[in-house]
Every structure is written in structure tokens, then in C-alpha cells.
Backbone as CSV, one residue per row, in Angstrom:
resi,resn,N_x,N_y,N_z,CA_x,CA_y,CA_z,C_x,C_y,C_z
1,MET,0.855,-1.177,0.000,0.000,0.000,0.000,0.897,1.233,0.000
2,PRO,0.606,2.231,-0.829,1.441,3.436,-0.890,1.437,4.211,0.418
3,PHE,2.531,4.885,0.670,2.674,5.702,1.880,1.552,6.715,2.000
4,ALA,1.106,7.287,0.886,0.084,8.335,0.903,-1.250,7.834,1.442
5,ASP,-1.450,6.523,1.508,-2.703,5.977,2.017,-2.774,5.980,3.535
6,TYR,-1.705,6.302,4.203,-1.672,6.301,5.657,-1.878,7.713,6.188
7,ALA,-2.745,7.837,7.178,-2.940,9.134,7.833,-1.749,9.392,8.750
8,LEU,-1.274,10.614,8.756,-0.124,10.980,9.581,-0.556,11.928,10.682
9,ASP,0.014,11.756,11.860,-0.188,12.705,12.945,1.122,13.457,13.097
10,LEU,1.227,14.579,12.392,2.476,15.333,12.381,2.881,15.816,13.758
11,ALA,1.905,16.215,14.555,2.220,16.749,15.884,2.986,15.735,16.712
12,SER,2.669,14.455,16.568,3.367,13.439,17.357,4.776,13.184,16.834
13,MET,5.051,13.613,15.603,6.364,13.391,15.002,7.313,14.564,15.228
14,LEU,6.784,15.696,15.674,7.594,16.893,15.851,7.764,17.192,17.329
15,GLY,8.968,17.538,17.703,9.243,17.798,19.110,10.154,18.993,19.300
16,PRO,10.638,19.150,20.512,11.453,20.330,20.828,12.745,20.420,20.021
17,ASP,13.226,19.301,19.518,14.468,19.304,18.748,14.233,19.329,17.238
18,SER,12.985,19.497,16.822,12.679,19.525,15.389,13.347,20.723,14.734
19,ALA,13.888,20.478,13.571,14.543,21.543,12.794,13.485,22.493,12.237
20,PRO,13.867,23.745,12.023,12.926,24.698,11.431,12.330,24.184,10.114
21,GLU,13.135,23.476,9.336,12.666,22.941,8.062,11.544,21.927,8.256
22,GLU,11.620,21.129,9.322,10.566,20.149,9.608,9.268,20.849,10.000
23,LEU,9.378,21.888,10.807,8.201,22.658,11.208,7.587,23.342,9.982
24,TYR,8.442,23.864,9.121,7.994,24.505,7.882,7.264,23.497,6.999
25,GLN,7.812,22.307,6.874,7.185,21.265,6.059,5.793,20.913,6.602
26,ALA,5.658,20.890,7.927,4.345,20.631,8.525,3.369,21.729,8.122
27,GLY,3.824,22.971,8.108,2.983,24.075,7.655,2.552,23.895,6.207
28,LEU,3.471,23.458,5.365,3.136,23.210,3.964,2.107,22.098,3.830
29,VAL,2.271,21.050,4.612,1.331,19.931,4.559,-0.077,20.412,4.884
30,TYR,-0.221,21.150,5.980,-1.551,21.603,6.383,-2.099,22.699,5.472
31,SER,-1.256,23.520,4.897,-1.751,24.586,4.029,-2.174,24.069,2.661
32,THR,-1.616,22.946,2.237,-1.950,22.386,0.929,-2.864,21.184,1.009
33,GLY,-3.029,20.615,2.202,-3.878,19.437,2.344,-3.231,18.169,1.829
34,LEU,-1.928,18.065,1.973,-1.201,16.877,1.520,-1.425,15.732,2.506
35,ASN,-2.334,14.829,2.169,-2.692,13.665,2.996,-3.370,14.037,4.313
36,VAL,-3.797,15.279,4.447,-4.559,15.745,5.607,-5.596,16.748,5.095
37,GLU,-6.561,17.064,5.942,-7.499,18.132,5.612,-6.746,19.461,5.637
38,VAL,-7.062,20.354,4.719,-6.484,21.697,4.767,-6.905,22.321,6.093
39,ASP,-5.939,22.849,6.811,-6.193,23.453,8.119,-5.296,24.683,8.229
40,MET,-5.879,25.836,7.945,-5.084,27.068,7.934,-4.594,27.436,9.323
41,ILE,-5.342,27.092,10.355,-4.908,27.388,11.724,-3.666,26.564,12.055
42,ALA,-3.707,25.277,11.746,-2.538,24.422,11.989,-1.363,24.861,11.128
43,ALA,-1.627,25.206,9.876,-0.547,25.642,8.987,0.123,26.897,9.545
44,HIS,-0.684,27.861,9.971,-0.137,29.096,10.544,0.704,28.774,11.769
45,LYS,0.206,27.876,12.613,0.944,27.480,13.826,2.333,26.949,13.462
46,TRP,2.398,26.004,12.516,3.689,25.401,12.167,4.598,26.400,11.476
47,PHE,4.040,27.252,10.605,4.866,28.293,9.988,5.389,29.246,11.059
48,ASN,4.557,29.570,12.026,4.970,30.462,13.104,6.123,29.852,13.901
49,LEU,6.001,28.580,14.223,7.062,27.909,14.984,8.364,27.845,14.178
50,ALA,8.256,27.597,12.885,9.454,27.587,12.033,10.057,28.989,11.954
51,ALA,9.200,29.997,11.867,9.680,31.384,11.812,10.402,31.757,13.099
52,LEU,9.875,31.291,14.228,10.526,31.564,15.515,11.929,30.968,15.578
53,ARG,12.156,29.926,14.791,13.477,29.294,14.744,14.314,29.821,13.587
54,GLY,13.856,30.941,12.987,14.689,31.639,12.024,14.449,31.366,10.560
55,MET,13.447,30.591,10.210,13.218,30.277,8.803,12.466,31.417,8.119
56,GLU,13.143,32.094,7.206,12.579,33.259,6.519,11.368,32.902,5.660
57,ASP,11.426,31.779,4.940,10.289,31.383,4.102,9.032,31.179,4.938
58,ALA,9.195,30.709,6.151,8.047,30.492,7.035,7.397,31.818,7.412
59,LYS,8.204,32.845,7.570,7.655,34.170,7.881,6.763,34.657,6.749
60,THR,7.206,34.446,5.532,6.420,34.855,4.359,5.119,34.067,4.273
61,GLN,5.229,32.749,4.424,4.036,31.901,4.357,3.045,32.248,5.468
62,ARG,3.548,32.484,6.657,2.701,32.839,7.798,1.937,34.130,7.514
63,ALA,2.622,35.122,6.969,1.986,36.407,6.654,0.924,36.241,5.567
64,GLU,1.218,35.446,4.549,0.252,35.218,3.478,-0.993,34.517,4.015
65,LEU,-0.791,33.529,4.879,-1.933,32.837,5.484,-2.753,33.789,6.345
66,ALA,-2.079,34.583,7.147,-2.776,35.503,8.048,-3.682,36.446,7.268
67,ASP,-3.270,36.828,6.059,-4.097,37.704,5.220,-5.390,37.024,4.780
68,MET,-5.397,35.697,4.754,-6.576,34.942,4.321,-7.443,34.477,5.494
69,MET,-6.960,34.711,6.707,-7.645,34.208,7.899,-8.349,35.343,8.635
70,SER,-9.368,34.967,9.404,-10.013,35.955,10.267,-9.099,36.227,11.462
71,SER,-9.358,37.310,12.159,-8.536,37.617,13.334,-8.712,36.545,14.407
72,ASP,-9.891,35.967,14.527,-10.096,34.886,15.495,-9.289,33.646,15.136
73,GLU,-9.202,33.337,13.841,-8.404,32.190,13.411,-6.925,32.411,13.700
74,VAL,-6.446,33.621,13.458,-5.040,33.937,13.744,-4.789,33.812,15.243
75,LYS,-5.704,34.303,16.055,-5.565,34.179,17.513,-5.504,32.715,17.931
76,GLN,-6.350,31.878,17.320,-6.334,30.446,17.633,-4.998,29.821,17.260
77,ALA,-4.476,30.204,16.105,-3.193,29.665,15.648,-2.059,30.077,16.585
78,LEU,-2.064,31.336,16.990,-1.026,31.817,17.901,-1.119,31.128,19.254
79,GLN,-2.330,30.935,19.740,-2.530,30.233,21.010,-2.047,28.786,20.901
80,SER,-2.356,28.148,19.783,-1.920,26.768,19.568,-0.397,26.667,19.542
81,ALA,0.260,27.631,18.926,1.731,27.639,18.905,2.289,27.820,20.313
82,ARG,1.686,28.732,21.085,2.148,28.937,22.475,1.970,27.664,23.299
83,GLU,0.838,26.985,23.122,0.593,25.742,23.858,1.611,24.675,23.480
84,TRP,1.938,24.581,22.190,2.913,23.595,21.740,4.276,23.887,22.356
85,LEU,4.656,25.160,22.386,5.932,25.539,22.975,5.983,25.183,24.463
86,LYS,4.891,25.405,25.176,4.842,25.056,26.594,4.995,23.550,26.800
87,LEU,4.324,22.766,25.958,4.423,21.307,26.065,5.830,20.799,25.777
88,MET,6.534,21.492,24.894,7.858,21.048,24.489,8.961,21.490,25.444
89,ASN,8.632,22.371,26.373,9.653,22.846,27.326,9.487,22.218,28.682
């Protein structure tokens, strides 16, 4: 069976030692719906976390997503990123 047929739980695969590129890739997965439902809140969260670790492309993607999201959605994404950071520390 092809790999694409398996559902992935990205959050369980990413941790405090994840590289910015891995966090960025998670943002791409959620923003494009690659083997998951498109989730702009999750995508913003992962782009935000990658941006916090210095990835410039993530900053651009995060800003583009924020322009398409409501202020409540952006707040949810930021809260989710803060919660993830707390869990990882």
C-alpha cells in the first residue's frame, strides 16, 4: 500500500528538537492538504514555529496565510503555537 494511504499525525512526530525545516514542512502539509485536511490554523501554527526558529520562508508563508484568515483564526493559531511551545519545554 502506498505511503500516501496512511494518515499521519504530524504533531506526534515533531518535538522540541525539530529543525525549522521540519516545522515549515508541517505548515506546507496543512496549508496544501497533503494527505490531511487543509487546516489554515494548523498551517499558521507550524509556519509560526518555524519562523521563531529563524526560517525566513516560514515568515512569508505565515503572513500570506494571516491575510486569508479571520482575526479569530489567527488568535487560535497563535494560542496553539504557544501551547505547543509550553508542552515542548
